[in-house]
C-alpha positions in Angstrom: 0.9 -8.8 7.1 3.7 -7.6 9.3 5.9 -4.7 8.7 9.3 -5.3 7.0 12.7 -3.7 7.9 15.7 -3.4 5.7 18.7 -3.2 8.0 22.2 -2.3 6.7 25.3 -1.8 8.7 28.4 -0.2 7.4 31.4 2.2 8.0 31.9 5.5 6.4 35.0 6.2 4.3 38.0 7.6 6.2 37.7 11.4 6.4 34.0 11.4 5.4 32.2 14.5 6.7 29.4 13.3 9.0 27.3 16.5 8.5 27.5 16.1 4.7 26.7 12.4 4.9 23.6 13.1 7.0 22.6 15.9 4.6 22.9 13.5 1.7 20.8 10.9 3.6 18.1 13.5 4.4 18.0 14.6 0.8 17.7 11.0 -0.5 15.0 10.3 2.0 13.0 13.4 1.3 13.2 13.2 -2.5 13.1 9.5 -3.2 12.8 6.9 -0.4 9.9 8.5 1.5 7.9 8.6 -1.7 8.0 4.8 -2.1 4.9 2.7 -1.6 4.5 1.5 2.0 7.4 3.6 3.4 7.1 4.2 7.1 10.5 5.5 8.4 14.3 5.5 8.0 16.3 5.5 11.2 20.1 6.0 11.1 22.0 4.5 14.0 25.6 4.8 15.1 27.9 3.0 17.5 31.4 4.3 17.3 32.4 3.9 13.7 29.6 1.5 12.8 26.6 3.0 11.2 23.3 1.3 10.5 20.2 2.1 8.5 16.8 0.7 9.4 14.2 1.4 6.8 10.7 0.3 7.7 7.9 -0.5 5.2 4.3 -1.5 5.7 4.8 -5.0 4.1 7.5 -7.3 2.7 6.0 -6.6 -0.8 6.6 -2.9 -0.3 10.2 -3.5 0.8 10.8 -5.9 -2.2 9.4 -3.2 -4.5 11.7 -0.6 -3.0 14.7 -2.9 -3.6 13.7 -3.3 -7.3 13.3 0.4 -7.9 16.6 1.1 -6.1 18.6 -1.3 -8.4 19.7 1.6 -10.6 20.9 4.2 -8.1 19.9 7.8 -8.8 22.3 10.7 -8.5 21.0 11.3 -5.0 21.7 7.7 -4.0 25.2 7.9 -5.6 25.9 10.9 -3.5 24.8 9.1 -0.3 26.8 6.0 -1.3 29.9 8.1 -1.9 30.4 8.5 1.9 30.1 4.7 2.6 33.0 2.2 2.5 31.0 -0.4 0.5 34.0 -2.8 0.3 34.4 -3.0 4.1 33.8 -6.5 5.5 31.5 -4.8 8.1 28.9 -3.9 5.4 26.0 -6.3 6.1 22.4 -6.4 4.8 19.4 -8.0 6.5 15.7 -8.1 5.8 13.5 -8.6 8.8 9.8 -9.1 9.2 8.4 -7.7 12.4 7.2 -10.6 14.5 6.0 -8.5 17.5 6.0 -4.9 18.6 5.6 -3.8 22.2 
């Protein structure tokens, strides 16, 4: 089976502290996301005011399991989400399976 990537692009809320946002992401990763079955990595990307998260899992089943256990956000997840403009039209979610790596 190929790896699976959960890709989300978004904007931060106006006036959001980037250092505090990154700290909230790191805490969420270290205490929850990295402990999920099949977790490989979480990359945070930025281009101007557009941010993106690329979470990589060993299989699509692992990614689907992560989505299920994440349906009820924890306090750590709520803290992370508090920095993100969830209502922005630029907030997009994609699930990719890796076809080929070089």
